[in-house]
C-alpha positions in Angstrom: 4.0 -49.2 -24.8 1.4 -46.5 -24.4 -1.3 -46.3 -26.9 -1.2 -43.2 -29.1 -4.1 -41.4 -30.4 -4.4 -39.0 -33.2 -6.8 -36.1 -34.3 -7.5 -35.4 -37.9 -7.9 -31.7 -38.7 -9.4 -30.5 -41.9 -7.0 -27.5 -42.0 -3.5 -27.0 -40.8 -2.9 -25.6 -37.1 -1.7 -22.1 -37.3 -1.8 -21.0 -33.6 -2.4 -22.6 -30.1 -3.9 -20.9 -27.1 -4.6 -22.2 -23.5 -8.1 -21.3 -22.4 -8.7 -20.6 -18.6 -12.3 -20.7 -17.0 -12.7 -17.1 -15.5 -16.3 -17.4 -14.7 -15.7 -18.1 -11.0 -13.4 -15.0 -10.8 -16.0 -12.9 -12.6 -18.4 -13.7 -9.9 -16.1 -12.3 -7.1 -16.5 -8.6 -6.8 -13.4 -6.6 -5.7 -14.3 -3.3 -4.3 -17.6 -1.8 -5.0 -17.4 -2.2 -8.8 -20.8 -2.6 -10.4 -22.7 -3.6 -7.1 -24.3 -0.9 -5.0 -25.4 -3.3 -2.3 -22.0 -4.6 -1.7 -20.5 -1.0 -1.7 -23.1 0.1 0.9 -22.4 -3.0 3.1 -18.7 -2.3 2.9 -19.2 1.4 3.9 -21.4 0.5 6.9 -18.7 -1.9 8.2 -16.1 0.8 7.8 -18.3 3.3 9.7 -18.9 0.7 12.4 -15.1 -0.1 12.7 -14.3 3.7 13.1 -17.0 4.1 15.8 -15.7 0.9 17.5 -12.2 2.4 17.6 -13.5 5.7 19.0 -15.4 3.9 21.8 -12.3 1.9 22.5 -10.2 5.2 22.8 -12.8 6.7 25.1 -12.8 3.6 27.3 -9.0 3.5 27.4 -8.9 7.2 28.4 -11.3 6.5 31.3 -9.3 3.5 32.4 -6.0 5.5 32.3 -7.6 8.2 34.4 -8.9 5.6 37.0 -5.4 4.2 37.1 -3.8 7.6 37.6 -6.2 8.2 40.4 -5.3 4.9 42.0 -1.6 5.7 41.7 -1.9 9.0 43.3 -3.9 7.4 46.3 -1.1 4.8 46.5 1.6 7.6 46.7 -0.4 9.4 49.3 -0.8 6.4 51.4 3.0 5.5 51.0 3.9 9.0 52.2 1.5 8.8 55.2 2.9 5.4 56.0 6.4 6.5 55.8 5.7 9.5 58.1 4.1 7.3 60.7 6.9 4.7 60.5 9.4 7.4 60.8 7.7 8.5 64.2 7.5 4.9 65.3 11.2 4.3 64.4 12.2 7.5 66.2 10.4 6.5 69.4 11.8 2.8 69.2 15.4 4.2 68.7 15.1 6.5 71.8 13.7 3.7 73.9 16.7 1.4 72.9 19.0 4.4 73.7 17.3 4.9 77.1 17.6 1.2 78.0 21.5 1.2 77.0 22.0 4.4 79.0 20.2 3.0 82.0 22.3 -0.1 81.8 25.5 1.9 81.6 24.5 4.1 84.5 23.8 0.9 86.6 27.0 -0.6 85.7 28.7 2.8 86.3 30.2 2.6 82.8 30.5 6.2 82.3 32.9 9.1 82.9 31.3 11.8 85.2 34.2 14.1 84.4 33.4 14.2 80.7 29.8 15.0 81.5 30.8 17.9 83.9 33.2 19.3 81.3 30.6 19.3 78.5 28.1 21.1 80.9 30.8 23.6 81.8 31.4 24.3 78.2 27.7 25.2 77.7 27.6 27.5 80.8 27.2 31.2 79.9 30.0 32.2 82.6 32.6 30.2 84.4 32.8 32.2 87.7 30.8 31.6 90.8 29.5 28.2 89.3 28.0 25.6 91.6 28.0 22.0 90.2 25.3 19.7 91.6 26.2 16.1 91.4 24.9 12.8 92.6 26.8 11.9 95.9 28.3 8.9 94.1 29.5 11.0 91.2 30.7 13.7 93.5 33.0 11.0 95.2 34.4 10.1 91.9 35.0 13.7 90.9 36.6 14.3 94.4 39.2 11.6 93.6 40.2 13.5 90.5 40.3 16.8 92.2 42.4 15.4 95.0 44.9 14.1 92.4 44.6 17.1 90.1 43.4 20.2 92.1 42.9 22.3 89.1 41.0 19.7 87.1 37.5 20.5 85.9 38.2 24.1 86.4 37.9 23.9 90.3 39.6 26.2 92.6 40.9 29.4 91.1 38.1 29.8 88.7 35.4 29.9 91.4 33.7 26.4 90.5 32.3 24.6 93.5 31.1 21.0 93.5 28.2 19.9 95.9 26.4 16.7 96.6 22.7 16.7 95.6 20.6 13.5 96.0 18.0 14.9 93.7 20.4 14.7 90.8 20.6 11.3 89.1 23.9 9.4 88.4 25.6 10.5 85.3 23.8 13.8 85.4 24.6 17.2 86.7 23.1 20.8 87.1 25.1 23.9 87.1 24.0 27.1 88.9 25.5 30.3 87.5 24.9 33.9 88.0 23.3 34.0 84.6 21.2 30.9 84.7 21.1 27.1 85.1 22.6 24.6 82.8 21.2 21.0 83.0 22.8 17.8 81.8 20.0 15.3 82.3 19.5 11.9 80.6 15.9 12.7 79.9 16.7 15.9 78.3 19.3 14.3 76.1 16.9 11.6 75.0 14.2 14.2 74.4 16.4 16.1 71.9 17.5 12.9 70.1 13.6 12.0 69.8 13.0 15.6 68.4 16.0 15.4 65.9 14.9 11.8 64.7 11.3 12.8 64.4 11.8 16.0 62.4 14.6 14.6 60.2 13.5 14.7 56.5 
């Protein structure tokens, strides 16, 4: 059993109050109450913080401007690179087309009749036209003309076919009273190259 102790008072207890020790709290100054040195130090810290923030804003603005300048240069470089690549791709594509065409010509995998018909469509007139063809192509056209005398506009319209060893296979040159029409592989490739290079 716990020992009990007792206090004898001379007078009866009329009220009870719990006493806290507030001395430590009274030493802590909140704000600048009653202490000019603390108040001045706090104001100096506030001014320094504001100045630091302003300096950071200025530095951030400079950094953003530098980054924007770098982005502009990257975009400019990208545009120049794309333009250069576009030219290179066009040249590469034309070179591939040239090799394919040359292989088809070598294999005689083309229709000279279609080439002549396209050239005739571009001719300014269809009277007194002389069609110059490679001798091998003329032989092919002659077979068609023998089986179909009116084919390719020959005969009544005044279109004449002649062999010309200066003309390459799969090519033709038309002489008309109003000018010359050429259907040459190099000319076709040149137009393709220009179209690809100038494409937006």
